[in-house]
C-alpha positions as MATLAB code, in Angstrom:
seq = 'XXXXXXXXXXXXXXXXXXXXXXXXXXXXXXXXXXXXXXXXXXXXXXXXXXXXXXXXXXXXXXXXXXXXXXXXXXXXXXXXXXXXXXXXXXXXXXXXXXXXXXXXXXXXXXXXXXXXXXXXXXXXXXXXXXXXXXXXXXXXXXXXXXXXXXXXXXXXXXXXXXXXXXXXXXXXXXXXXXXXXXXXXXXXXXXXXXXXXXXXXXXXXXXXXXXXXXXXXXXXXXXXXXXXXXXXXXXXXXXXXXXXXXXXXXXXXXXXXXXXXXXXXXXXXXXXXXXXXXXXXXXXXXXXXXXXXXXXXXXXXXXXXXXXXXXXXXXXXXXXXXXXXXXXXXXXXXXXXXXXXXXXXXXXXXXXXXXXXXXXXXXXXXXXXXXXXXXXXXXXXXXXXXXXXXXXXXX';
ca = [
       0.238    0.258   -0.205;
       2.754    2.266    0.730;
       5.679    2.848   -1.430;
       8.804    4.660   -1.095;
      10.849    6.655   -4.002;
      14.566    5.744   -3.930;
      15.355    9.119   -3.927;
      13.748    9.861   -0.346;
      14.296    6.996    1.635;
      13.567    7.328    5.143;
      16.402    7.411    7.674;
      17.001    4.007    9.787;
      15.400    4.369   13.077;
      15.875    8.402   12.572;
      12.803    8.725   14.856;
      14.192    7.316   18.008;
      15.015   10.872   19.415;
      11.877   12.271   18.226;
       9.781    9.950   20.308;
      11.664   10.758   23.686;
       9.069   12.514   26.095;
      10.334   15.011   28.862;
       9.611   13.808   32.141;
       6.410   15.162   33.587;
       3.196   14.168   34.750;
       0.923   12.445   32.789;
      -2.505   14.081   32.046;
      -5.449   12.385   30.753;
      -6.044   13.907   27.456;
      -9.509   14.071   25.424;
      -9.595   12.939   22.029;
     -12.166   11.977   19.346;
     -11.766    8.380   17.106;
     -13.444    9.171   13.987;
     -13.708    5.793   12.828;
     -17.358    4.742   13.686;
     -18.501    8.434   11.913;
     -16.194    7.525    8.847;
     -17.940    3.783    8.785;
     -21.676    4.953    9.318;
     -21.235    8.015    6.874;
     -23.126    7.222    3.649;
     -21.047    7.648    0.740;
     -23.417    9.064   -1.352;
     -26.109   11.331   -0.063;
     -29.274   12.291   -1.824;
     -29.497   15.768   -1.448;
     -31.642   18.242   -3.651;
     -29.104   20.631   -5.130;
     -29.905   24.657   -4.573;
     -30.240   26.230   -7.419;
     -28.655   29.428   -7.783;
     -30.964   32.291   -8.621;
     -28.776   35.248   -8.881;
     -25.381   36.104  -10.947;
     -23.078   38.868   -9.454;
     -24.174   41.009  -12.313;
     -27.894   41.091  -10.775;
     -27.079   42.690   -7.354;
     -27.427   46.079   -6.838;
     -23.826   46.955   -6.083;
     -21.596   49.290   -7.955;
     -20.071   48.493  -11.242;
     -16.448   48.717  -10.250;
     -17.353   46.264   -7.192;
     -18.562   43.907  -10.019;
     -15.462   44.473  -11.810;
     -13.386   43.637   -8.484;
     -15.365   40.410   -8.015;
     -14.375   39.246  -11.466;
     -10.956   39.908  -10.914;
     -11.135   37.419   -8.088;
     -12.400   35.023  -10.748;
     -15.729   34.572   -8.885;
     -17.990   33.401  -11.856;
     -21.407   33.168   -9.995;
     -22.234   33.038   -6.114;
     -22.150   30.068   -3.829;
     -25.483   29.440   -2.214;
     -24.920   31.038    0.648;
     -23.692   34.373   -0.992;
     -26.624   33.988   -3.382;
     -29.214   33.927   -0.667;
     -27.399   36.478    2.004;
     -26.078   39.172   -0.103;
     -29.685   40.520   -0.986;
     -30.747   40.570    2.563;
     -27.581   42.262    3.674;
     -28.041   44.852    0.964;
     -31.863   45.500    2.293;
     -30.152   45.759    5.817;
     -32.075   42.931    7.401;
     -30.488   40.834   10.395;
     -29.130   37.465    9.155;
     -28.114   34.478   10.744;
     -25.918   32.269    8.282;
     -25.242   28.579    8.860;
     -22.716   26.740    6.624;
     -20.197   24.389    6.101;
     -16.904   25.552    6.151;
     -15.314   26.643    2.697;
     -18.747   27.758    1.472;
     -17.861   31.562    0.872;
     -19.472   33.125    3.928;
     -16.657   35.771    3.967;
     -17.608   37.292    0.461;
     -21.178   36.932    1.375;
     -21.064   39.424    4.093;
     -17.896   41.574    2.795;
     -19.286   42.497   -0.965;
     -22.745   44.091    0.592;
     -20.919   45.856    3.534;
     -18.521   47.363    0.923;
     -21.335   48.440   -0.993;
     -23.301   49.798    1.915;
     -20.305   51.906    3.138;
     -20.013   53.434   -0.472;
     -23.359   54.381   -0.062;
     -22.896   56.190    2.969;
     -18.996   57.053    3.764;
     -19.974   57.761    7.428;
     -20.706   54.014    7.957;
     -18.485   51.767   10.425;
     -18.620   48.082   10.391;
     -17.249   45.991   13.009;
     -16.166   42.396   11.766;
     -15.022   40.349   15.104;
     -13.384   36.538   14.196;
     -12.114   34.122   16.848;
      -8.418   33.843   15.454;
      -5.565   36.329   14.261;
      -5.114   34.232   10.886;
      -8.881   34.251   10.201;
      -9.155   38.168   10.872;
      -6.175   38.657    8.697;
      -7.750   36.436    5.658;
     -10.825   38.691    5.985;
      -8.682   41.863    5.606;
      -6.661   40.132    2.518;
     -10.553   39.620    0.934;
     -11.376   43.050    1.795;
      -8.563   44.483   -0.019;
      -9.529   42.674   -2.976;
     -13.048   43.628   -2.955;
     -12.690   47.490   -2.016;
      -9.813   48.071   -4.517;
      -9.795   51.622   -5.854;
     -12.716   52.820   -3.105;
     -10.313   54.737   -0.548;
     -12.238   52.524    1.910;
      -9.946   52.253    4.670;
      -9.692   49.358    7.492;
      -8.222   48.771   10.731;
      -6.757   45.115   11.724;
      -6.970   44.660   15.356;
      -5.240   41.276   16.506;
      -2.873   40.347   19.201;
       0.893   39.284   18.125;
       1.299   42.779   16.726;
       2.058   46.464   18.186;
      -0.860   47.603   19.895;
       0.332   51.550   19.513;
       0.202   50.853   15.371;
      -3.331   50.019   15.736;
      -4.259   52.687   18.233;
      -2.863   55.304   15.250;
      -4.881   53.430   13.132;
      -7.912   54.140   14.514;
      -7.108   57.740   15.081;
      -7.491   58.221   11.468;
     -10.506   58.132    9.050;
     -11.630   54.602    8.767;
     -14.927   52.503    7.894;
     -14.219   48.783    9.003;
     -12.744   47.519   11.951;
     -11.500   43.395   11.751;
     -10.452   42.022   14.796;
     -10.470   39.744   17.577;
     -12.394   39.491   20.718;
      -9.582   40.159   23.236;
      -7.382   42.635   21.252;
     -10.864   44.738   20.740;
     -11.686   44.214   24.217;
      -8.208   45.856   25.038;
      -8.798   48.573   22.804;
     -12.037   49.529   24.530;
     -10.295   49.466   28.082;
      -7.791   52.005   26.892;
     -10.597   54.373   25.276;
      -9.086   53.988   21.980;
     -12.254   52.036   20.616;
     -15.622   53.290   20.664;
     -18.541   50.410   20.006;
     -21.075   53.309   20.081;
     -20.214   54.297   16.334;
     -20.331   50.879   14.723;
     -24.304   50.545   13.183;
     -23.161   47.151   11.071;
     -21.635   44.124   13.298;
     -20.431   40.696   11.877;
     -19.730   38.239   14.398;
     -17.853   35.447   11.909;
     -17.101   31.897   13.251;
     -19.066   32.461   16.405;
     -19.218   28.839   17.812;
     -15.286   28.855   17.581;
     -15.468   32.040   19.715;
     -17.225   30.247   22.197;
     -15.517   26.791   22.022;
     -11.632   28.856   23.007;
     -13.477   31.146   25.870;
     -14.251   34.029   24.535;
     -18.059   34.197   25.396;
     -17.590   37.134   27.899;
     -15.982   39.152   25.814;
     -18.560   38.538   23.159;
     -21.005   39.611   25.512;
     -19.448   42.484   26.779;
     -18.911   43.735   22.842;
     -22.616   43.150   22.148;
     -23.354   45.082   25.284;
     -21.448   48.237   23.886;
     -23.012   48.141   20.725;
     -26.111   50.513   19.625;
     -29.039   49.342   19.576;
     -30.270   50.351   16.098;
     -27.937   48.200   14.258;
     -27.467   45.638   11.314;
     -26.455   42.562   12.756;
     -25.083   39.440   10.674;
     -24.197   36.126   12.743;
     -22.418   33.222   10.811;
     -21.631   29.848   12.445;
     -21.542   26.196   11.937;
     -23.660   25.295   14.431;
     -26.181   27.061   16.914;
     -26.513   25.542   20.314;
     -25.983   25.990   24.023;
     -23.838   29.270   24.360;
     -23.883   30.117   20.740;
     -27.655   30.600   21.114;
     -27.148   32.525   24.331;
     -25.224   35.039   22.137;
     -27.657   35.133   19.347;
     -30.622   35.826   21.356;
     -29.109   39.088   22.308;
     -27.427   40.003   19.324;
     -30.195   39.820   16.172;
     -33.220   41.380   15.755;
     -35.948   39.627   13.459;
     -33.299   37.908   11.690;
     -33.258   36.026    8.566;
     -31.985   32.408    9.052;
     -30.168   31.387    5.738;
     -28.936   27.612    6.015;
     -26.846   25.981    3.374;
     -25.691   23.268    5.608;
     -26.269   19.746    4.359;
     -24.168   17.388    5.879;
     -21.259   17.604    8.486;
     -18.999   16.204    6.062;
     -18.782   17.601    2.352;
     -19.221   14.085   -0.067;
     -16.034   15.315   -2.037;
     -13.759   14.670    1.135;
     -12.656   11.000    1.221;
     -11.750   10.063    5.008;
     -10.184    6.757    6.545;
      -7.999    5.949    9.501;
      -4.818    4.617    9.556;
      -3.931    2.288   12.699;
      -0.298    2.291   13.638;
       2.062    1.492   16.369;
       3.252    4.303   17.955;
       6.988    3.338   17.450;
       6.040    3.400   13.491;
       4.113    6.625   13.646;
       6.622    8.944   12.141;
       7.802    6.311    9.928;
       4.239    5.749    8.470;
       3.827    9.312    8.158;
       7.191    9.472    6.035;
       5.614    6.749    3.495;
       2.726    8.495    2.865;
       4.255   12.004    2.272;
       6.571   10.690   -0.854;
       3.582    9.546   -2.473;
       3.118   11.694   -5.985;
      -0.505   12.385   -5.121;
       0.427   14.102   -1.671;
       0.901   17.542   -3.064;
      -0.115   19.799   -0.327;
      -0.447   18.507    3.052;
      -1.820   19.870    6.172;
      -0.788   17.725    9.443;
      -2.288   18.620   12.463;
      -0.743   17.637   16.119;
      -2.264   18.266   19.440;
       0.563   20.182   21.049;
       2.882   23.333   20.079;
       5.955   21.280   21.063;
       4.757   18.050   19.325;
       4.190   19.825   16.229;
       7.543   22.170   16.457;
       9.464   18.681   16.845;
       7.594   16.716   14.049;
       8.034   19.725   11.511;
      12.231   19.550   12.319;
      12.213   16.173   11.637;
      10.624   16.213    8.672;
      12.912   19.204    7.188;
      15.419   17.163    8.382;
      14.324   14.079    6.247;
      14.443   16.657    3.158;
      10.682   17.675    3.070;
       9.696   21.233    2.587;
       7.683   21.660    5.903;
       7.173   24.206    8.170;
       4.735   24.873   11.418;
       2.279   27.515   12.902;
       1.739   27.216   16.482;
       1.014   29.641   19.590;
       4.705   29.749   20.432;
       5.735   31.600   17.020;
       5.037   35.132   16.395;
       2.221   36.625   14.538;
       4.122   37.432   11.752;
       6.147   34.299   11.636;
       2.565   32.533   11.405;
       1.395   34.552    8.661;
       4.602   34.541    6.715;
       4.537   30.499    7.021;
       0.748   30.495    5.935;
       1.525   32.547    2.715;
       4.452   30.371    1.702;
       2.082   27.415    2.015;
      -0.348   29.103   -0.112;
       2.092   30.088   -2.666;
       3.538   26.590   -2.697;
       6.823   27.148   -1.238;
       6.321   24.916    1.093;
       4.442   21.625    0.401;
       3.825   20.298    4.139;
       2.218   22.373    6.957;
       2.126   21.360   10.404;
      -0.295   23.096   12.964;
      -2.110   22.860   16.101;
      -5.986   23.933   15.906;
      -4.734   27.111   15.417;
      -5.266   26.552   11.712;
      -8.627   24.473   11.859;
     -11.174   26.935   11.417;
     -11.904   29.650    8.825;
      -8.613   29.324    7.172;
      -9.113   29.449    3.100;
      -5.926   27.667    2.166;
      -6.093   26.805   -2.079;
      -5.766   23.392   -2.963;
      -4.827   21.365    0.134;
      -4.634   17.856   -1.368;
      -4.570   15.855    2.061;
      -5.389   16.966    5.904;
      -3.560   14.364    8.201;
      -4.640   14.126   11.430;
      -1.236   12.870   13.234;
      -2.312   13.464   16.751;
      -6.263   12.334   17.064;
      -8.492   15.586   17.330;
      -9.828   16.611   20.660;
     -13.509   16.426   19.848;
     -16.146   15.841   16.953;
     -16.210   19.584   16.152;
     -12.176   19.883   16.129;
     -12.274   16.785   13.583;
     -15.085   18.348   11.087;
     -12.953   21.618   11.066;
      -9.690   20.244   10.710;
     -10.636   18.014    7.771;
     -12.687   20.867    6.355;
      -9.229   22.485    5.124;
      -9.277   20.442    2.507;
     -12.146   19.495   -0.259;
     -12.624   23.283   -0.517;
     -14.700   25.003   -3.306;
     -16.176   21.725   -4.694;
     -12.500   19.928   -5.095;
     -11.956   16.537   -4.105;
      -9.834   16.240   -0.934;
      -8.600   13.096    1.506;
      -8.416   13.390    5.155;
      -6.368   10.827    6.936;
      -6.370   10.302   11.104;
      -3.708    7.959   12.439;
      -4.845    5.742   15.543;
      -2.631    4.144   17.831;
];
């Protein structure tokens, strides 16, 4: 099943030093085994396909904005864009529920840029769970807002606070940030939320998962009552519903979520002996169809050690995790997107919301901590209706 190229054979017993674990107290780690999920997931599912009702040319937006959309090579709206854009243009509150990789970012950015074009005094606040997702949203904003002289401020941790303070003193229309940094700027009287009459909460379930629920509630409490609220999430239950009830008014719900795991992602598990785990990974990575691979590990330490070992073995690899500075993480992501490296290793910092094109394989080197973590990890492949493969190592 696994074949090895002659010019990149694995080093004999080279993984022995990698498995050395520092002496420390063992702790119970929660993990999710996807074996039963994969076994019980039908290979094909009969789902009535959504019929797109609009072309981008049909939307009541400026011709220049349509041109910018065309430059992005967006031929036709995705289902969530098709449904959400008209409601946002009509100033309705929206609850958007969709699988990852369905085009949520453009679904809110396109109509909100049009809203600002019609009223240059409009202020838009976009809150995302992670720095990487906030940076990605801003990158999309730059593409769609090209030539409009509409300015944005990126408010995230890991970057100089004083620069963000200076940017907030200038004329801006969009603030894109993470809850913690937004809260810091509010506490220092640098950000006044009462001026924002349009607010987006993106990947809300993830913000709840990683402990931002109180920050989000505080942010909502400081917003003006008269506002347009856009809420995007893959799931809505429990604490997410708490936030939802205080956030939207008379909303329209748009759901294009047909199943948790897209049909175009082939899933499987690989049973491995702990002592052969690294060598089994090596044997996979040298196969031709493993063109662009995202590998998930549980800990920052483990991900970095695995990255170092793969580099020693001759693979073009790098890692992103919480111990790296923000600019390092962003540079590594860009290198992976540009195919300068073909193997990216990450903790769950990269499992939600990131749109990395053409990832051929996701490999869970360490099992995910929960069902939701699994769904979002494997969602990094098979995007934009392309085929993808997700593999999970089971010891």
